[in-house]
C-alpha positions as CSV (number, residue, x, y, z in Angstrom):
1,X,0.0,0.0,0.0
2,X,1.3,3.4,-0.8
3,X,0.1,6.9,0.0
4,X,-0.1,9.2,-3.1
5,X,-0.8,12.8,-2.6
6,X,-1.3,15.4,-5.3
7,X,-2.3,19.1,-5.5
8,X,-5.6,20.2,-6.7
9,X,-5.7,24.0,-6.6
10,X,-4.5,25.3,-3.3
11,X,-5.5,22.1,-1.3
12,X,-4.4,18.5,-1.1
13,X,-6.4,15.4,-1.7
14,X,-5.0,12.3,-0.1
15,X,-5.6,8.9,-1.7
16,X,-4.6,5.5,-0.4
17,X,-4.2,3.2,-3.4
18,X,-4.2,-0.5,-2.7
19,X,-2.0,-2.4,-5.1
20,X,-2.0,-6.1,-6.0
21,X,1.3,-6.5,-4.4
22,X,3.3,-4.3,-2.0
23,X,5.4,-1.8,-3.9
24,X,9.1,-2.8,-3.8
25,X,11.1,0.0,-2.4
26,X,14.7,-0.5,-3.5
27,X,17.5,0.6,-1.3
28,X,18.0,4.3,-2.1
29,X,21.8,4.0,-2.4
30,X,21.3,1.1,-4.9
31,X,18.8,3.3,-6.8
32,X,21.4,6.0,-7.1
33,X,19.6,8.5,-4.9
34,X,21.6,8.5,-1.7
35,X,25.2,7.6,-1.1
36,X,26.2,4.8,1.3
37,X,27.6,7.2,3.9
38,X,25.1,9.9,5.0
39,X,27.5,12.9,5.0
40,X,24.6,14.7,3.3
41,X,23.1,14.9,6.8
42,X,25.7,17.3,8.0
43,X,24.0,20.1,6.0
44,X,21.3,21.6,8.3
45,X,20.6,24.5,6.0
46,X,19.4,23.6,2.4
47,X,19.9,27.1,1.0
48,X,23.5,26.6,-0.2
49,X,22.5,23.5,-2.1
50,X,19.4,25.3,-3.4
51,X,21.6,28.2,-4.6
52,X,23.8,25.7,-6.6
53,X,20.7,24.2,-8.1
54,X,19.3,27.6,-9.1
55,X,22.7,28.6,-10.6
56,X,22.8,25.4,-12.6
57,X,19.0,25.8,-13.5
58,X,18.1,22.2,-12.4
59,X,15.0,21.2,-10.6
60,X,15.0,20.3,-6.9
61,X,12.7,18.4,-4.6
62,X,12.3,20.1,-1.2
63,X,11.2,17.9,1.7
64,X,10.0,19.6,4.9
65,X,9.1,18.0,8.2
66,X,5.7,19.4,8.8
67,X,4.6,17.8,12.0
68,X,5.8,15.5,14.8
69,X,3.4,13.6,16.9
70,X,5.4,12.4,19.9
71,X,9.2,12.7,20.4
72,X,11.7,12.7,17.6
73,X,15.3,13.6,16.8
74,X,14.3,16.5,14.5
75,X,11.8,19.3,15.0
76,X,9.2,20.6,12.6
77,X,10.9,22.6,9.9
78,X,13.8,20.2,9.4
79,X,14.5,19.8,5.7
80,X,16.1,17.8,2.9
81,X,16.8,18.9,-0.6
82,X,17.2,16.5,-3.5
83,X,18.6,17.1,-7.0
84,X,19.4,14.6,-9.7
85,X,22.8,13.8,-8.3
86,X,22.9,15.4,-4.9
87,X,21.1,15.3,-1.5
88,X,21.4,17.4,1.6
89,X,19.9,17.6,5.1
90,X,18.2,15.0,7.2
91,X,14.8,14.4,8.7
92,X,14.8,11.5,11.2
93,X,18.3,10.3,12.0
94,X,18.3,7.6,9.3
95,X,14.8,6.0,9.8
96,X,13.1,7.3,6.7
97,X,15.6,9.1,4.5
98,X,16.0,6.3,2.0
99,X,12.3,6.0,1.4
100,X,11.9,9.8,1.2
101,X,14.6,9.9,-1.4
102,X,12.5,7.6,-3.7
103,X,9.4,9.8,-3.2
104,X,11.5,12.9,-3.9
105,X,12.7,11.4,-7.1
106,X,9.1,10.7,-8.1
107,X,8.2,14.3,-7.4
108,X,11.1,15.5,-9.5
109,X,9.8,13.3,-12.4
110,X,6.1,14.1,-12.3
111,X,6.0,17.5,-10.5
112,X,3.3,16.4,-8.1
113,X,3.7,17.4,-4.4
114,X,3.3,14.6,-1.9
115,X,2.4,14.4,1.8
116,X,4.1,11.4,3.5
117,X,3.3,9.9,6.9
118,X,5.8,7.6,8.7
119,X,5.7,5.8,12.0
120,X,2.7,5.2,14.2
121,X,-0.5,4.6,12.1
122,X,1.5,5.3,8.9
123,X,0.8,3.4,5.7
124,X,4.1,1.5,5.6
125,X,4.3,-1.1,8.3
126,X,7.9,-1.9,7.4
127,X,9.0,1.7,8.2
128,X,8.6,2.4,11.9
129,X,10.3,5.0,14.1
130,X,12.1,3.6,17.2
131,X,10.9,6.6,19.2
132,X,7.3,5.5,18.6
133,X,6.2,8.8,17.1
134,X,4.5,9.8,13.8
135,X,6.0,12.3,11.4
136,X,4.4,14.1,8.5
137,X,6.4,15.4,5.5
138,X,5.7,17.6,2.5
139,X,7.6,17.0,-0.8
140,X,7.4,19.8,-3.4
141,X,9.2,20.3,-6.7
142,X,11.1,23.6,-7.2
143,X,11.5,24.4,-10.9
144,X,14.4,26.3,-12.4
145,X,14.0,30.0,-12.3
146,X,11.1,29.8,-9.8
147,X,10.2,33.2,-8.3
148,X,9.9,31.9,-4.7
149,X,13.4,30.4,-4.8
150,X,14.8,33.7,-6.2
151,X,13.0,35.6,-3.5
152,X,14.3,33.3,-0.7
153,X,17.9,33.5,-1.9
154,X,17.7,37.3,-2.3
155,X,16.5,37.7,1.3
156,X,19.3,35.4,2.4
157,X,21.8,37.6,0.7
158,X,20.3,40.6,2.4
159,X,20.4,38.8,5.8
160,X,16.7,39.3,6.2
161,X,14.5,36.7,7.9
162,X,12.3,35.0,5.3
163,X,9.0,33.1,5.5
164,X,8.4,30.3,3.0
165,X,4.7,29.9,2.4
166,X,3.5,26.9,0.3
167,X,0.5,24.7,-0.3
168,X,2.8,22.3,-2.2
169,X,1.8,23.6,-5.6
170,X,2.2,27.3,-5.2
171,X,4.8,29.0,-3.0
172,X,6.4,32.4,-2.2
173,X,9.0,33.8,0.1
174,X,8.4,37.1,2.0
175,X,10.2,39.1,4.6
176,X,9.3,37.9,8.1
177,X,9.6,38.8,11.7
178,X,12.6,37.1,13.2
179,X,10.7,36.0,16.3
180,X,8.0,34.0,14.5
181,X,7.4,30.3,14.7
182,X,10.1,28.2,13.1
183,X,7.4,26.0,11.4
184,X,3.6,26.1,11.4
185,X,0.9,24.8,9.1
186,X,-2.9,25.1,8.5
187,X,-4.7,21.8,7.8
188,X,-7.6,23.0,5.6
189,X,-6.8,24.5,3.3
190,X,-3.3,23.2,3.7
191,X,-0.5,25.8,4.0
192,X,3.0,25.3,5.4
193,X,5.0,28.3,6.8
194,X,8.7,27.8,7.4
195,X,10.9,30.5,8.8
196,X,14.4,31.0,7.5
197,X,16.7,33.1,9.6
198,X,19.9,34.7,8.3
199,X,22.8,32.2,8.0
200,X,24.6,32.2,11.3
201,X,28.0,34.0,10.9
202,X,31.1,33.4,12.9
203,X,33.9,36.0,12.9
204,X,37.2,34.7,14.3
205,X,39.9,37.2,15.1
206,X,43.4,35.7,15.2
207,X,45.7,33.5,13.2
208,X,47.3,30.9,15.5
209,X,46.4,27.2,15.6
210,X,43.5,27.8,18.1
211,X,41.9,30.5,15.9
212,X,42.2,28.2,12.9
213,X,40.7,25.3,14.8
214,X,37.7,27.5,15.8
215,X,37.3,28.6,12.2
216,X,37.4,25.1,10.9
217,X,34.8,23.8,13.4
218,X,32.6,26.8,12.5
219,X,32.7,25.8,8.9
220,X,31.9,22.2,9.7
221,X,29.0,23.4,11.9
222,X,27.5,25.4,9.0
223,X,28.5,28.9,10.0
224,X,29.4,31.5,7.4
225,X,32.9,31.8,8.8
226,X,35.3,34.7,8.5
227,X,38.9,34.8,9.8
228,X,40.2,38.3,10.5
229,X,44.0,38.5,10.9
230,X,45.2,42.1,10.8
231,X,48.2,42.5,8.5
232,X,48.3,38.7,8.1
233,X,49.7,36.8,5.1
234,X,48.5,37.6,1.7
235,X,47.6,34.0,1.1
236,X,44.5,32.8,3.0
237,X,44.7,29.7,5.2
238,X,43.9,26.4,3.3
239,X,40.4,26.0,4.8
240,X,37.7,25.4,2.1
241,X,34.9,27.9,2.3
242,X,36.7,30.3,4.7
243,X,36.5,34.0,4.2
244,X,39.7,35.9,5.0
245,X,40.4,39.5,5.9
246,X,43.7,41.3,6.7
247,X,41.9,44.4,7.9
248,X,41.8,45.7,11.5
249,X,38.9,44.2,13.4
250,X,36.9,47.4,13.6
251,X,37.3,47.9,9.8
252,X,36.3,44.3,9.1
253,X,33.3,44.5,11.4
254,X,32.1,47.7,9.7
255,X,32.3,46.1,6.3
256,X,30.5,43.0,7.3
257,X,28.0,44.5,9.7
258,X,27.4,42.8,13.1
259,X,23.8,41.7,13.3
260,X,21.8,39.5,15.7
261,X,23.0,36.4,13.9
262,X,26.7,37.1,14.2
263,X,29.1,35.5,16.7
264,X,32.5,37.0,17.4
265,X,35.4,34.9,18.8
266,X,38.5,36.9,19.6
267,X,41.6,34.8,19.9
268,X,44.7,36.7,18.9
269,X,46.8,36.2,22.1
270,X,47.8,39.8,21.8
271,X,46.4,42.0,24.6
272,X,46.0,45.2,22.6
273,X,44.6,43.5,19.5
274,X,42.1,41.5,21.7
275,X,41.0,44.7,23.5
276,X,40.5,46.6,20.2
277,X,38.4,43.8,18.7
278,X,36.3,43.4,21.8
279,X,35.8,47.1,22.1
280,X,34.5,47.2,18.5
281,X,32.3,44.2,18.9
282,X,30.5,44.7,22.2
283,X,28.4,47.8,21.3
284,X,27.1,46.0,18.2
285,X,24.1,43.8,17.8
286,X,26.2,40.6,17.7
287,X,24.5,37.9,19.8
288,X,27.9,36.6,21.1
289,X,31.2,38.2,21.8
290,X,33.9,36.1,23.5
291,X,37.6,36.6,24.1
292,X,40.4,34.1,24.8
293,X,42.6,34.8,27.9
294,X,43.4,34.0,31.5
295,X,40.6,34.3,34.0
296,X,43.0,36.0,36.5
297,X,43.4,38.9,34.0
298,X,39.7,39.4,33.5
299,X,39.3,42.2,36.1
300,X,42.1,44.2,34.4
301,X,40.5,43.6,31.0
302,X,37.1,44.9,32.2
303,X,38.7,47.9,33.8
304,X,40.4,48.9,30.6
305,X,37.2,48.4,28.6
306,X,35.4,50.6,31.0
307,X,38.1,53.2,30.7
308,X,37.6,53.1,26.9
309,X,34.0,53.9,27.3
310,X,32.3,50.5,27.1
311,X,29.2,50.6,29.4
312,X,28.2,47.9,31.9
313,X,25.3,46.6,29.8
314,X,27.8,45.8,27.0
315,X,30.4,44.4,29.4
316,X,27.8,42.0,30.7
317,X,27.5,40.4,27.3
318,X,31.2,39.5,27.2
319,X,32.1,35.8,27.4
320,X,35.5,35.7,29.1
321,X,37.3,33.5,29.2
322,X,35.8,32.3,26.0
323,X,34.1,28.9,25.7
324,X,32.6,26.2,28.0
325,X,34.9,25.1,30.8
326,X,35.9,21.7,29.5
327,X,39.4,21.9,31.0
328,X,41.3,21.5,27.7
329,X,44.0,23.8,26.4
330,X,44.9,22.2,23.0
331,X,43.6,24.0,19.9
332,X,40.9,21.5,19.1
333,X,39.8,21.3,22.7
334,X,39.5,25.1,23.0
335,X,37.6,25.1,19.6
336,X,35.1,22.5,20.8
337,X,34.5,24.6,24.0
338,X,34.0,27.8,22.0
339,X,31.6,26.2,19.4
340,X,29.8,24.5,22.3
341,X,29.2,27.9,24.0
342,X,28.2,29.5,20.7
343,X,25.7,26.8,19.9
344,X,24.3,26.9,23.5
345,X,23.8,30.7,23.1
346,X,22.0,30.2,19.8
347,X,19.7,27.4,20.9
348,X,18.9,29.3,24.1
349,X,17.8,32.3,22.1
350,X,15.7,30.0,19.9
351,X,14.0,28.5,22.9
352,X,13.3,31.9,24.4
353,X,11.6,33.0,21.1
354,X,9.6,29.8,21.0
355,X,8.4,30.2,24.6
356,X,7.4,33.8,23.9
357,X,5.3,32.6,20.9
358,X,3.6,29.9,23.1
359,X,2.8,32.5,25.8
360,X,1.4,34.9,23.3
361,X,-0.8,32.1,21.8
362,X,-2.0,31.1,25.2
363,X,-3.0,34.7,26.0
364,X,-5.1,34.9,22.8
365,X,-6.9,31.7,23.8
């Protein structure tokens, strides 16, 4: 038995179609859809892959986790993107991705959107979720040159929050409030709304092994990562995807702009350079500013920043010494501590926004 879903106007009709024999679902890697090793799951943001597809003018199948009934490894709004020879993102930690890849390939072929249900009470008894939950997915085909994709990528370039609104057949991307729900939907008529925040950006000031390790982990974690090393070498470090600047920190910050999705990690090991970078970053909108250094020198650092005119409210935002207290001092150990603290800061902000939405909805009711 299979669940076929197609668009009719702005709404979906769902049809269970019994077949004389159960559809054989080949392993997706054998079918040429997914590779044997799921490195594609490292991509948590599908927009870079979507940009490549748009540039190459090839269609893509976008799969969004619409709803989760019960616990699960991924929250509503998680996504995968499929092109003819590439996949990115993950939805369930490996439980359904192979089967979703086959449906995505079918949507790429026939253009019809699909709603898929897996887990408890789902139509496929051989695909169960160990957590005992049920998940609902939307699969939609994005055509080359589609206006909604162009709008989404333009808002991404402008570092503007964007809301993706779709019924599976028609879609658009519009400027959104940054504190809206990450993912929401209406059942009848069906509409999915998925919030895209600006790509998180990590600015690392420094050039020693610790700074390079922080930058490398930032790249692996999906941050738009910039290394700032004043008067550094002309040749950038050999880290794929890294942006490099030789400008002074305040000049580099002014060019980039420090917004609420920017994280600044200062790790020069030079007292005056550290102070100059921190002094330029703290008054900004950057959500995180941290500096490497000994805890015993923190009072002196704060006193100098006060003398330079940095107010107490800004000083309270400083993470010093930078990173979670993991006890390590080697470059990768420090880098893990720094990225851990940055990710904790980001998820805490997301939880606070989600709780504010829930309280507002409760007040309306």
